[in-house]
C-alpha positions, 0 to 999 in steps of 0.5 A: 462557540468554539465547541459548537463549531468544532463538534458540529461543523460549519454547515450545521444549523446550530453553527449557523445560529452560533455565527449569528450570535457571534456577529451580534456579540461583535456588533455590540462589543464594537459599540464599547469604548476602545479601552474595553473593546480591546479587552473584550474582543474574541481574539483577546478572550481566546488569548486570555482563556487559552494562552497555551494554544493561542499564545499571549499577546496584547495586540487585538489586531493580530492573528492568533497563533494556532498550535497544532501539535495537540498541546493544551488542556482543551479536549478535541473531538475525535470525529471529523467535522467539515470546518472548511466546508464553506467560507464564513464571516466568523473570525473564530470559525476561520481560525478553526478552519485554519487549525483544521487544515494545519492538523490535516497537514500534520496528520498527513505528514505523520501517515506518510512518515509512518508508511516510509518507516514501515516500508524501510522496516519491511525491506530490512526484514526481507533482506535479512530473510533472504540472507539467511534462508534464500542465499544458500540456495541462490548460490547453487542456482548462480552456478547453473548455466541453465537458469539464464537460458530458461529466463531467455526462453521465457522472455522470447516467448512471453507473448505466446505463453501469456507470461510477464517478462521475468528478471533472472534474480526474480526467477531464481527466487521463485525457484527457491520459494515456489509456494504462493509466488505470483511469478512462478504461478504465472510461468507454470500456468503459461507452460502447462496450459493448452494453446486453446486455453491461452485464448480464454480470457480467464486464462489471465488468472494464474493457477495457484501452486496447489493446482499447477503442482498437481498438473506438473506431477501428472504430466511427468508421470505420463512422460515416464510411462511413455519412456518405459514403453517406448524407450527414452529416444523414441519417447522424447521424439513422441513427446517433443522433448529433448532426449537429454531430459531422459538422460538426466532423469531416469525416473520421475523426480517429483514422484515422491515429492510433496 
């Protein structure tokens, strides 16, 4: 009966027949003398056959102690069965339903603990990686006064550019590792897109690094072509950029950068 309930579930037709057999058996056992009834009841039989799972007890009126840690010699089905699908008059099936619920709670707790452990391990690895790879570059960025101004600009014009607000630490990390960085992809998409493009619903999909990197190089190439033809001051006025840009960069800084 136990195997039938466990492997077929509570609502299976075979389990329905097994419940009728169990009821008939209990009715017949109830006609026996008390001394024999206590030794032949379902509860007493389970205790006798599987003491490691149901414990040892001489009290036939007690409820079995179900072990959910996976111990015992009984093999369990690896597939899920709807033991808790519906209420039942079968005492054995109710015990199995309780066992199933307890197993679910144990497995759920184990999954949650595994996720927490994986998250802690990932956070530790990321912290170690940042300490070894990113820290030297971040130290340099911490000394640049332009970084806070850029972050402030992006925050003030976030709605216009269509970019999410970015924290200074996140922006600095995006500058160090721009490849496949969602924050940098969103920022460069907003800066390089035409105003009419920002009104397009598809604009909310940020350009990947390989796309905005090519567009940025093309834009800078055009700027320096204009600078050579019109001189720095006039080129800055035409392009709408600060004259200090061409004073800082005499040539395209991304010309020979992959």
